[in-house]
C-alpha positions in Angstrom: 14.1 -14.7 12.3 11.0 -15.1 9.7 11.2 -17.9 6.5 10.9 -17.5 3.5 11.2 -19.5 0.1 14.4 -19.7 -1.8 15.3 -21.6 -4.8 18.8 -22.9 -4.1 19.9 -23.1 -7.5 18.2 -23.2 -10.9 15.4 -25.7 -11.4 11.7 -26.8 -10.9 10.0 -25.8 -7.6 10.3 -28.9 -6.2 14.0 -28.0 -5.7 12.6 -24.7 -3.5 13.3 -24.9 -0.2 11.3 -23.2 3.2 14.3 -21.9 5.3 14.5 -19.2 8.1 16.2 -15.8 7.9 17.2 -13.1 9.5 14.9 -10.1 8.3 17.3 -6.7 7.9 16.1 -3.4 10.1 15.1 -0.7 7.4 17.0 1.5 6.8 16.9 5.5 5.6 14.4 4.6 2.3 13.3 1.4 3.5 10.1 -0.2 5.2 9.7 -4.0 6.9 6.5 -5.4 6.4 4.3 -9.0 8.1 3.1 -10.5 5.2 -0.6 -10.7 5.7 -0.4 -12.3 1.5 1.8 -13.2 -0.9 0.7 -13.0 -4.6 1.5 -16.2 -7.1 2.1 -15.4 -10.7 3.6 -17.8 -13.3 7.0 -15.7 -13.2 8.1 -16.6 -9.6 8.9 -20.1 -11.0 9.8 -18.9 -14.6 12.8 -16.8 -13.5 14.5 -19.4 -11.4 13.3 -22.5 -14.0 17.0 -22.1 -15.7 20.2 -20.1 -15.5 20.3 -16.5 -16.5 22.6 -14.2 -16.8 23.3 -11.7 -13.8 21.1 -14.1 -11.9 23.0 -15.4 -8.5 22.2 -18.4 -6.1 20.3 -19.0 -3.7 17.2 -16.4 -4.9 14.6 -15.3 -2.8 10.9 -15.8 -4.2 7.8 -13.5 -4.5 7.6 -10.3 -6.5 4.2 -8.9 -4.9 3.0 -8.9 -1.5 -0.1 -7.7 1.0 0.5 -7.3 4.7 1.3 -4.5 7.3 4.0 -2.1 8.4 6.2 -3.2 11.5 9.1 -0.7 11.3 10.3 2.1 9.0 13.8 3.4 8.1 14.7 7.0 9.5 13.2 9.8 7.5 11.2 7.7 5.4 8.3 7.9 3.5 6.4 4.9 1.3 5.3 5.5 -2.6 2.1 6.2 -1.3 3.0 9.2 1.4 3.4 8.7 5.2 3.0 5.7 6.4 3.2 4.4 10.1 3.7 1.4 12.6 0.3 -0.8 11.6 -0.5 0.6 7.7 -1.9 -2.0 5.9 0.1 -1.8 2.2 0.9 -3.8 -1.1 4.5 -3.8 -2.0 5.3 -5.2 -6.0 8.5 -5.0 -7.6 10.3 -6.6 -4.7 12.4 -9.7 -4.2 11.5 -12.4 -1.6 7.8 -12.0 -1.0 7.0 -15.9 -0.3 7.7 -14.6 3.6 6.7 -14.1 6.7 8.5 -11.0 6.2 10.6 -9.2 4.1 12.9 -5.4 4.3 11.7 -3.8 1.1 12.7 -0.5 -0.9 10.3 2.4 0.2 9.1 3.4 -2.8 7.7 0.1 -3.6 5.1 0.6 -0.7 1.8 2.0 -1.9 -1.4 1.7 0.6 -3.6 -1.1 0.5 -6.7 -0.3 -0.9 -9.4 -1.0 1.9 -12.0 -2.8 -0.6 -9.7 -5.3 -1.1 -8.7 -8.2 1.0 -4.9 -9.2 1.3 -5.4 -12.2 -0.7 -6.8 -10.1 -3.4 -4.5 -6.9 -2.8 -1.3 -8.9 -3.0 -2.3 -10.0 -6.4 -3.9 -6.9 -8.0 -0.6 -5.1 -9.0 1.9 -7.5 -11.3 -1.2 -8.4 -13.4 -2.8 -5.1 -13.3 0.6 -3.4 -14.3 0.8 -6.1 -17.3 -2.6 -5.5 -18.8 -2.4 -1.5 -18.1 1.1 -1.4 -20.6 -0.7 -4.2 -22.9 -3.6 -1.8 -23.6 -0.9 1.2 -23.5 1.7 0.2 -26.3 -1.2 -1.5 -28.7 -2.4 2.0 -28.6 -6.2 0.8 -28.8 -8.7 3.7 -28.5 -12.3 4.4 -27.2 -14.7 2.6 -29.9 -11.3 0.4 -30.9 -12.6 -3.8 -31.0 -9.4 -5.2 -29.8 -8.9 -9.5 -29.7 -7.3 -10.6 -26.2 -5.8 -14.0 -25.7 -6.6 -15.4 -22.6 -8.7 -13.4 -21.6 -10.1 -15.7 -18.9 -7.2 -15.5 -17.1 -5.1 -13.4 -14.2 -3.6 -10.9 -17.2 -6.5 -11.0 -19.4 -9.5 -10.9 -16.3 -7.4 -7.4 -15.8 -7.5 -6.6 -19.5 -11.0 -7.0 -19.5 -11.5 -4.3 -17.1 -9.3 -1.7 -17.8 -10.4 -2.1 -21.3 -14.3 -1.3 -20.6 -13.4 1.7 -18.5 -11.8 3.1 -21.6 -14.7 2.0 -23.8 -12.6 -0.3 -25.6 -14.7 -3.3 -27.6 -12.9 -6.8 -26.0 -13.7 -10.1 -28.1 -11.7 -12.8 -25.7 -10.1 -16.4 -26.1 -11.3 -18.7 -23.8 -12.6 -22.3 -22.5 -16.5 -22.9 -23.4 -15.9 -23.2 -19.3 -14.5 -20.0 -18.5 -17.3 -17.6 -21.5 -19.5 -16.7 -18.2 -15.8 -15.2 -16.5 -15.1 -13.3 -19.9 -19.0 -12.2 -19.4 -18.9 -10.8 -16.5 -16.0 -8.5 -17.1 -17.3 -7.3 -20.1 -16.0 -9.4 -22.6 -17.5 -11.3 -25.8 -15.9 -14.3 -25.8 -14.8 -16.5 -28.4 -14.0 -20.6 -27.8 -10.2 -20.8 -29.2 -9.3 -23.9 -30.8 -9.2 -25.0 -34.5 -11.9 -22.0 -36.5 -11.2 -19.6 -34.2 -9.6 -16.8 -36.8 -13.4 -17.4 -38.5 -14.9 -17.5 -35.4 -12.9 -13.7 -34.3 -14.0 -12.2 -37.6 -17.5 -12.8 -38.0 -18.2 -12.0 -33.9 -16.3 -8.8 -34.9 -17.8 -8.0 -37.9 -15.5 -5.3 -38.5 -11.5 -5.1 -38.3 -9.5 -5.5 -35.3 -7.8 -3.0 -34.2 -5.4 -4.9 -32.1 -4.6 -8.5 -30.9 -3.3 -9.0 -26.9 -1.6 -12.3 -26.6 -1.5 -13.3 -23.1 -0.7 -16.8 -23.5 1.9 -17.6 -26.4 0.2 -20.4 -28.0 0.9 -20.5 -31.7 -2.5 -20.5 -32.7 -2.8 -16.8 -30.7 0.2 -15.3 -32.5 -1.1 -16.7 -36.2 -4.9 -16.0 -35.2 -3.5 -12.2 -34.5 -1.5 -12.0 -37.4 -4.3 -12.9 -39.7 -6.9 -10.2 -38.5 -4.5 -7.4 -37.5 -3.3 -5.3 -40.1 -0.5 -3.2 -37.9 1.6 -5.7 -36.9 3.1 -2.9 -34.5 -0.4 -3.6 -32.8 0.3 -7.2 -31.9 1.5 -7.5 -28.1 3.0 -10.4 -26.6 4.0 -11.3 -22.9 4.1 -14.9 -23.7 5.5 -15.6 -27.4 8.6 -16.6 -28.4 8.3 -15.5 -32.0 7.9 -11.9 -31.6 11.4 -10.7 -33.5 10.5 -13.2 -36.1 7.2 -12.0 -36.8 7.6 -7.8 -36.2 4.9 -8.0 -33.2 5.8 -6.4 -30.0 6.6 -8.2 -27.0 6.8 -6.3 -23.8 8.4 -7.7 -20.4 8.7 -6.9 -16.8 12.4 -7.2 -17.0 13.2 -4.1 -19.5 13.5 -1.1 -18.9 10.4 0.8 -20.7 8.7 -1.7 -18.8 9.4 -1.5 -16.0 9.3 2.4 -15.7 5.5 2.4 -17.5 4.7 -0.4 -14.9 5.9 1.6 -12.1 4.1 5.2 -13.1 0.6 2.8 -12.9 1.1 1.5 -9.7 -1.2 4.6 -8.2 -3.8 4.9 -10.7 -4.5 0.5 -10.2 -5.1 1.1 -6.6 -7.0 4.1 -6.8 -9.4 2.1 -9.5 -9.7 -1.0 -6.8 -10.0 1.5 -3.8 -13.0 3.2 -6.2 -14.2 -0.3 -6.9 -13.5 -0.4 -10.4 -11.4 -3.5 -11.1 -11.5 -6.3 -8.9 -9.2 -9.3 -8.7 -11.3 -12.4 -8.2 -9.1 -15.3 -6.1 -9.7 -18.3 -6.9 -7.8 -20.1 -4.2 -5.4 -19.6 -0.8 -3.0 -21.7 0.0 -0.4 -21.9 3.5 2.6 -20.5 2.5 4.4 -23.6 3.3 2.5 -25.1 0.7 3.8 -22.8 -2.0 5.2 -26.0 -4.1 1.3 -27.4 -4.1 0.2 -23.3 -5.4 2.8 -23.4 -8.2 1.8 -27.3 -9.2 -1.7 -25.8 -9.5 -0.9 -22.9 -11.3 0.9 -24.0 -13.9 -1.8 -26.9 -15.1 -3.0 -23.4 -16.9 -6.8 -22.9 -15.4 -6.7 -22.4 -12.2 -10.1 -20.3 -11.9 -8.8 -16.9 -10.5 -5.5 -16.1 -8.5 -4.0 -17.7 -6.0 -2.3 -16.3 -2.9 -0.7 -17.7 0.4 -0.8 -17.0 3.5 1.7 -17.2 6.3 
């Protein structure tokens, strides 16, 4: 038997339960992972906060983990190739990662970058593939200047690093307290709040090729619309105004987004293995303290990624 967190019904995290569950033996095309760290993401709570069509409860929580292989189905290879019992791995776009152990499709499992701790590796792929897709759909190219709203958050920090590798200049919104974090990863910080459009325009000194919104505020959308001529190059992962304003909204639940993010897993793992991207972790929690971790994340400024440790 193992333990995992479930949402027994739609609602806030305080209603979640930590319960025992039987981990099925892996069939062909599956592996069982002993979890060493589970990544904590806003989507973990968002996707069970209210009833959604096609979703039945209880729902196991958590989309990405880092751990070790403890069982392999017959004639099975993982996403990165052959695997053996005891191998350190990461798994992304799984169900029920807030667990001590789980069985998952082998295609979702990759060798863990040896340069990352389990807490870091468990937080690499959701934010990293989201950032990669934002850059891709914006059409940003080397030499372009782009605006990133929420540059010191998890997706923003990955955006900064991936943009720098591609020779893309980033102006990133943040609080004054987080400005140094934006500079650390190659961005040019600008304080959000009244007068943001003027500050960005002055710092840019020329046209903005694209705007990437990871916060979803009206300010982020309004400033992007004011400064980016082509609305198709304004990309959001958080605003509900996309359809009304004619800007691009992406989400992991969309088929095109899911395909792209799956295709990016190997590249991001290679970048991490080469130390070309890092994953700042602000704090780790015991797996049993998942609710506390989500409450901290909901405050909006955790200072880096959070991880749950069984």
